[in-house]
N, C-alpha and C positions, 0 to 999 in steps of 0.2 A: 504494500500500500504506500503510495507516495505521501510525503509529508504535506504537500499542498492539498491533496484530496482530504486527508485526515483533518486538517485545520478547517476546511470549509464545509465538510460533510458530517463528520463524526463528532468532533470536539464540541462539547457544550450543547449538543442536540438533546432533546428529551430522552432519546434512547440511550445516549451516553450517560446522562444523569441516572437513569434507571439502572444501568449496569453498575455504576459506581455505588449507588445506594444498596443494591443487592449484595455487592462485595462486602461492605462494612456491616450491614444489618445482620447478615448470616453469621459473621464471626462474633458480633456482640451477643447475639442469641446463644451461640455455642458457649461463649465464655460464662454466661450466666447459668447455663444448664449443665455444663460439663461436670461429671463426677470426678472430683479431684483424686479420690482413692483408686480409681481405675485409669488414671490419665495415661500411663504408659501403654496399656493395651488399646485404649481408644485411639490414641495418636498413631500407634502402629497400624491399626486398621485404617485410620484416616489417610495416612501416608500412602499405604498400598492402594486404597481405592482411588486416591487422587492420581497416582501413577497410571492406573488402568484407565481412568477417565481421560487423561491427557493422551495416552497412546491411542485409544479408540477415537477421540476427536481428531487427532492428527491424521490417523489412517483414513477416516471418513472424508476429511477435507482433501487429502492428497488423492484419494480415489474419485474425487469430485461427486461424492454422494450428497454433500451439503456444503454450504458456505455461510459466511456471516457478512451482512451489509454494514454493520456498525461494530466498532472495536473500542474498547476502553483505552488501549494503548496503541500507538501507531506502528509498532514493530512486531505485531503478531497478527496471524490470520485466524486465530481461534477465539472462542468465547471465554476468555480468561476469567472473567468475574464469575461465571457459572462453573467452569472447570476447577477453579481454585477455591471456591467458597460455597455456593449454594448446594451443589451436588455432594461434595465431601461432607459438609456440615450435616446435611439431612441424613446421609448414610451413617455418620458417626453417632448421631442422636438415636437412630434406630438400633444401631449396634449396642449402644449404652443401655437403652431402656428395654430392649427385647432380648433377654438372655436365652430363653428357650428357642429351639428351632421353629416350633409352631408359631410363636409370637413374631419371631424375626421374619419368617417367610410371609406371614399375613401383613405385617407392617410394610415390608418391601413391596408386596403386591399393591397395596393401597398407594404407596409412594410412586410406584411405576405407573399406575393408572393416572395419577395426578400429573406427573411429569410428561408422560407420552401423549395424553389426550386432553390436557388442560394447558400446561405451561408451554409445551412445544407449539401447539396451535396459536396461542397468544403471541409467542415470539415470531411466528410466521406472519400473523396478522399485522404485527407492529413493524414488519420488514427488518427484523434483527437477524432472524434465522431463515435461510433460503434452502429449501429442500429441492435439490437438483435431481437426484435419482434416489430418493428415500421416501418412505412412508411412515407415518406416526406409529403404526402397528409394529413395525420392525424394531422400534426402540423399546417397546414394552418388555419383551423377554430379556433384553440385554440389561436393563436396569436391575432386574431380579437376579439374573445369572451371575453378574459380576460381584454383587454383594454376597450371594450364597457361596460362590467359589472361595472368596477371600475369608469368609467366616470359617468355612470348612478347613481351608489351608492353615489358618491361625490356630484352630483347635488341634491340628495335627503337629504343628511345630512348637507350640507353646509348652513349656514344662508343666507337667501336671503336679498338683499339690498331693503329696503322698500322705495317706492316712496311716497313722500308727495306732495300734490297738492292742 
């Protein structure tokens, strides 16, 4: 993206302000709700989910499945404020509050429904998210699968508390 285009199209547009607000509000909410006693586990999950989100977003953009008409920063082609805040924060809160698999999968299903069929269509309507060769329904299972896979992986690699009796 050229600096000139960014200055005249993106910077200070209402879409830019929305992305900025989403970035900060997400982390403020997380800081208020985060369980300090489980911080290490939650941040590990959050770091891993952020990495997966970034890889998936980069891959989809590179394959020209989707693109973004507005950017928070001029040197990226990805939806940074969502990739680095909204999605990871929501996933971390679900991970924190839903310890059982049943609750975790149910909460992720609700979250996937909201993101795939409410948030994404709104971002398309607002011309922030451009679906070049993608459909909302494709996103739905991915939201659930990435979270479930990482929870499963963390349960396999995390040291178990041994019970002595």
